[in-house]
Each structure stands twice: as C-alpha cells, then as structure tokens.
KESEGU-400358 format. One record per residue (C-alpha): x, y, z; residue in one letter. Coordinates in pm, whole numbers, padded with zeros to 5 digits, always signed. Each point is the difference from the previous one (the first is absolute). Example, Ala and Ser with C-alpha at 12.3 -4.5 7.8 and 13.67 -1.06 7.14 Angstrom:
BEGIN
+01230-00450+00780A+00137+00344-00066S
// end
This chain:
BEGIN
+01032-00936-00081M+00038+00408+00104P-00161+00211-00264V+00309+00188-00236P+00008+00443+00086P-00219+00167-00181L+00091+00069-00322N-00179+00354-00083V+00097+00088-00348P-00115-00373-00112A-00316+00077+00210L-00049+00374-00156R+00058-00157-00373A-00290-00295+00078A-00217+00238+00058V+00081+00304-00190G-00051-00279-00317D-00383+00090-00119L+00081-00185-00354A+00061-00375+00104H-00347-00007-00020P-00194+00307-00030Q-00045+00183+00348L-00139+00355+00061T+00086-00052+00370G+00258-00209+00271C+00082+00018+00312Q+00166-00236+00257L+00137+00037+00357R+00236-00174+00196V+00003-00041+00382S+00169-00275+00227G+00274-00047+00186A+00268-00044-00276A-00090+00376-00128G-00288+00262-00150R-00088+00172-00285W-00302+00140-00200Y-00018+00087-00358G-00259+00104-00274T-00018+00090-00366A-00261+00101-00250G-00335+00158+00115V-00315-00056+00194A-00223+00189-00220D+00091+00061-00404R-00228+00290+00024D+00166+00221+00252T+00385-00133-00018G-00034-00095+00398R+00282-00228+00120E-00043-00262+00202I+00002+00048+00354H+00066-00265+00282E-00362+00134+00164R-00116-00112-00352D-00241-00261+00034T-00116-00337-00263F-00147-00295-00072R+00144-00282+00172I-00162-00297-00174G+00095-00330+00143S+00195+00099+00271I-00385+00004+00147T+00068-00380+00029K+00260+00093+00309V-00229+00145+00196F-00306-00210-00046V+00239-00320+00023A+00113+00203+00359T-00335+00008+00143V-00110-00330-00076V+00325-00112+00167L-00094+00180+00298Q-00312-00165-00028L+00171-00333+00027A+00196+00141+00327A-00314+00062+00122E-00089-00331-00048H-00313+00143-00152R+00103-00148-00337L+00207-00395-00027P+00203+00066-00336L-00053-00367-00063E-00408+00095-00017T-00176-00040-00358P-00103+00319-00120V-00350-00199-00108Q-00051-00030+00370R-00012+00345+00091C-00128+00129-00312L-00270-00272-00039P-00171+00072-00359G+00195+00243-00161L+00276-00280-00199L-00219-00326-00193P-00034-00269+00215A+00204-00218-00300R+00318+00208+00135F+00224-00256+00253P+00076+00205+00273P+00264+00328-00004V+00132+00072+00328T+00095+00345+00139V+00394-00085-00044L-00041-00064-00298Q-00185+00302-00144L+00316+00163+00198L+00242-00205-00200Q-00170+00044-00342H-00022-00336-00005T-00402-00044-00047S+00003-00185-00310G-00290+00233-00107L-00160+00042-00366P+00098+00251-00245D-00261+00300-00008E-00199-00024-00257Q-00014+00351-00253A-00144+00314+00146P-00324+00105-00189P+00249+00242-00188H+00253-00012-00260D+00270+00185+00194L+00268-00137-00282S+00103+00377-00094T+00082+00302+00197P-00360+00170-00077E-00144-00219+00098S+00139-00044+00361I-00102+00418-00024A-00348-00055-00053R-00033-00299+00301H+00218+00183+00242R-00305+00110+00218Y-00208-00360-00026D-00038-00101+00352R+00045-00317+00133W-00116-00180+00312T+00162-00264+00146P-00199-00281-00048H+00023+00062-00352Q+00323-00006-00029L+00027-00369+00188V-00275-00092-00223A+00274+00027-00322L+00151-00333+00171V-00302-00187+00084S-00132-00134-00337H+00367-00215-00096G+00188-00264+00124S+00272-00034+00249M+00339+00113-00178K+00193-00233+00261F-00077-00194+00317T+00084+00273+00282P+00283-00021+00180G+00205-00156-00235T+00129+00301-00243K+00018+00357-00009Q-00164+00279-00191E-00030+00402+00053Y-00375+00061+00021R-00171+00305+00095G-00347-00215+00004I+00199-00118+00367N-00024+00294+00186Y-00318+00099-00105V-00129-00289+00198L+00244+00121+00318L-00173+00303-00017A-00321-00171+00002L+00112-00191+00284L+00130+00299+00171I-00353+00169-00032E-00156-00312+00105E+00213-00049+00327L-00053+00346+00152T-00301+00156-00178G+00096+00256-00109R+00156+00110-00371P+00377-00123-00035Y+00107+00378-00048G-00060+00075+00346E+00165-00316+00108A+00337+00132-00134I-00057+00335+00098A-00122-00132+00363R+00296-00207+00040R+00318+00114-00224I-00099+00347-00176L-00095+00193+00367R+00251-00150+00239P+00308+00031-00267L-00078+00341-00055G-00048-00060-00365L-00211+00316-00066R-00001+00034-00417H-00034-00380-00039T-00395-00068-00076S-00239-00213-00207L-00209+00174-00202P-00338-00142+00008G-00197+00132-00247N+00219+00258-00108D+00176+00019-00305P+00193+00287+00081R+00327+00106+00197L-00046+00259+00264H+00329+00086+00077E+00291+00089-00120P+00069-00258-00277H+00230-00103-00312V-00226-00045-00290H-00063-00304-00220G+00020-00035-00377Y-00082-00193-00279M+00134-00012-00320K-00300-00060-00303M+00051-00142-00276T+00093+00311-00224D+00273+00074+00244G-00163+00259+00247S-00061-00058+00400L-00262+00011+00132L-00026+00096+00443D-00176-00280+00094I+00078+00029+00387T-00379+00057+00051A-00085-00334-00017F-00266-00265+00185D+00165-00241+00238Q-00220-00237+00040S+00110-00248-00231P+00301-00021+00198A-00199-00023+00323W+00099-00145+00312G+00349-00098-00252E+00163+00318-00114G-00218+00302+00060E+00207+00188+00290M+00183+00366-00070I+00301+00110+00220S+00343+00165-00022H+00327-00108+00042T+00065+00096+00318G-00309-00199+00127D+00090-00269-00179L+00357+00014+00161D-00171+00016+00362R-00234-00308-00065F+00295-00175-00085L+00201+00091+00250T-00236-00086+00286A-00105-00303-00177L+00394-00166-00011F+00045+00103+00340S-00323-00210+00107G-00198+00313+00109E-00315-00112-00170L+00009-00408+00045L+00199-00264+00280P+00270-00158-00130P-00216-00278-00084R-00202+00133-00205Q+00295+00214-00186L+00197-00308-00080E-00305-00055-00223R+00108+00255-00232M+00379-00109-00007F-00140-00346-00107T-00061-00174-00279L-00175-00267-00156P+00189-00387+00019P+00226+00001-00246D-00156-00248-00179E-00287+00262-00124V+00090+00225-00242R-00121+00268-00286M-00184-00149-00251L+00287+00052-00229D+00230-00253+00235G+00196+00360+00160S+00034-00032+00367P-00276+00130+00232A+00051+00368+00072R-00310+00119+00195Y-00039-00045+00367S-00318+00095+00237A-00032+00374-00133G+00358+00053-00142L+00198-00111-00338Q+00389-00024+00060T+00313+00058-00252V+00338-00033-00018T+00207+00273-00176V+00392-00040-00034N+00003-00201+00275G-00241+00204+00222I-00277-00171+00115T-00334+00235-00001L-00416-00057+00163W-00227+00204-00122G-00261+00108-00214K-00092+00153-00354T-00306+00209-00134G-00130+00117-00309E-00281+00224-00145R-00058+00165-00278Y+00225+00268+00045G+00136-00117+00212Y+00308-00287+00125C+00147-00005+00383S+00210-00249+00230A+00105-00024+00376L+00252-00237+00084F+00269-00075+00266A+00270-00157+00098T-00103-00208+00299R+00251+00151+00229D-00153+00312-00124Q+00370+00138-00079Q-00209+00096-00312R-00336+00104-00088R-00150+00151-00326V-00270+00137-00131V-00059+00059-00343I-00263+00168-00230S-00044+00089-00367F-00220+00136-00253N-00028-00268-00324P-00166+00065-00300T-00107-00341-00094R-00075-00250+00218R+00208-00314-00091D+00325-00223+00014A+00195+00304-00022T-00050+00170+00304Q+00228-00294+00156A+00262+00160-00172Q-00028+00336+00259A+00010-00238+00282T+00281-00194-00116Q+00219+00308-00077R-00057+00130+00390M+00040-00317+00157A+00353-00057-00154E+00094+00349+00105A-00149-00051+00349L+00209-00360+00082T+00320+00053-00296K+00330-00008+00183P
// end
C-alpha cells in the first residue's frame, strides 16, 4: 500500500505537543522514497536552554535489541548458530536444569516462557529511590539469576511475551561464540562497516559524552531532576546503547536493504510466529526475530521502540522503505502515557 504524502503541518503539530504527556524535548526524522523531513521541539538542556540538534545523541533503550538480533542472525548465516539450538546447550549451567529447552529462535521472538524476574533488592517505587540507585551496577549473570527461581510461565514456543531477559541471554550467547564482549561484535559487524560513528555501548560509563539530549525525571514534589547520567548495566544486552537519528536511519536503511543479512535471515525479521501463538492477553503476536510490527491507518511498519529513564525512542519503516522514521522524545515519567506521543506521531506519519 502506498504511503500518503508527507503532511508537514501535522508532523509539526505532533512533534510540538510537549504536554501530552509532558516532554522536555522531541525530534522526528522522516526519510525514504516518499519524502524527507526533520523537526524538533523543546530543549536538549533545560539549564542552558539549548535547542535540540540532529547531531545530538540519546539513549535508545530497546532498539539495542535490533543490533543484537542482527548479530545473532549473522552468526546463524555463518552456520555457527542454528536457530533451533537450545540456549542451554550453548550456555551450559546458566539456566536451571529443571527448565525445558529454550531455543535461540524462541529468545529472538520472545516466546521463551521464562519466569518473571524476582523483585530487585532495592525499592524502586518512587522517583527518589530510582535516582538514589541510578549508579547501581549489575552483571548479566545477576540479571539471569532474577529469572532462575520461579516456574516457567508457559511452554516455550506456545505464547509470546516481550521480555528483556531474552536478549540478555542472546548477548551472552554472542560472547560465548565470538570470545569477545558483545558490544565489540556489534561494533565490528555493524557500527564500523556502516560508519555509525555516533552509536556506541556505554560499558561502565554512566555519562553521555558527545553533544546529547538530556533526560529528566519528575520527582514527587513536581520538580524535574536531570537523570541523564545513569548506569545502564540493568539494561545490559537489551537496552543500553546510545545513538542519534542519522545513525539509526542509516542502520535501518542498511538492514532493510539486505546489507547486513542474507535474504533467508533477513526474512526472519519480517516473520511472526504461527497464528496460534498469541500474546498473553490473547492479542496477535507482534514480535519477529528482532523487530516488532504495527499497522497504523492501513500502513504496516516494522521496527522497534526503546525507553530508558528520561528517554523514549522508535525506529520504523515500511518494508519497501517508502517511509522510514526515527523518533526520539524525553518524557518526564516512565509509564504508559509515553505511548500517547508515539501514537500521535505515527498517526501524523500515516494519515491520508
């Protein structure tokens, strides 16, 4: 289905609404065969009043998973990792022996059925407590241990539930197969070949060093705390990366154009589980091996959303790349209201 012409007034209005929900900044990059546009609203830094620039980096949250999935599928294309292999065979002893086999493909598609995480040791129910613990450091094995004590939620492969732990395991798998940190595999296989010089993994550094957009969190008294500096180890392997809109557009272009994966593996990214596999609420499955899909105003888009405290982002495209979009905005609360901003921009991008 052809995408409609760009409606620039609608895009400006969608980006410019910083009240529903409260945002400190927003930027939208549109590209593809059907037109290009870039717009911003709000500020990158409330202290200086500096406006957002397209060179500014930001935390991309779970868009990290697309990079991880791409490397896993590259390893599969190299015959180093059959997707039907149980992860327990590749990472022996990491998951409890009582767990049934969970395949690499089930991790990619979020159909693993792994138990819910145990509650973290610290109360994170208030913004003040989140701020106090923002420099806490986690290891991936500690993250895996959080799901190692309960019972499986469902038989692997029978339902779909979006879970970050699936990609923690996949990143560990990359390290096991390559003998190097998973971030080095991403850099060697994706970032350097594509010239993505402003995309990185922070490692142990809680700060953003290039020109960047600041993230803020609303405190109980209504004030806004700069939450930009934040240890990302709780999102290791699944949500820790940093990038900017130009790099993400280049990555999406290369991925959808077949520069990073052979046709068979790329098709996995556009293939949902069988129809009988549903989300836990009974709705249709919407996650493939690394991407998610949404249809707005009859236009089907593939891509990924991401969030961290102070940051929310998305990159999506039609499969034929008539329209590509990268969104970044800065909500002051991390809750369901964030979806209002994403939905508003998606409507403006696809409205006839």
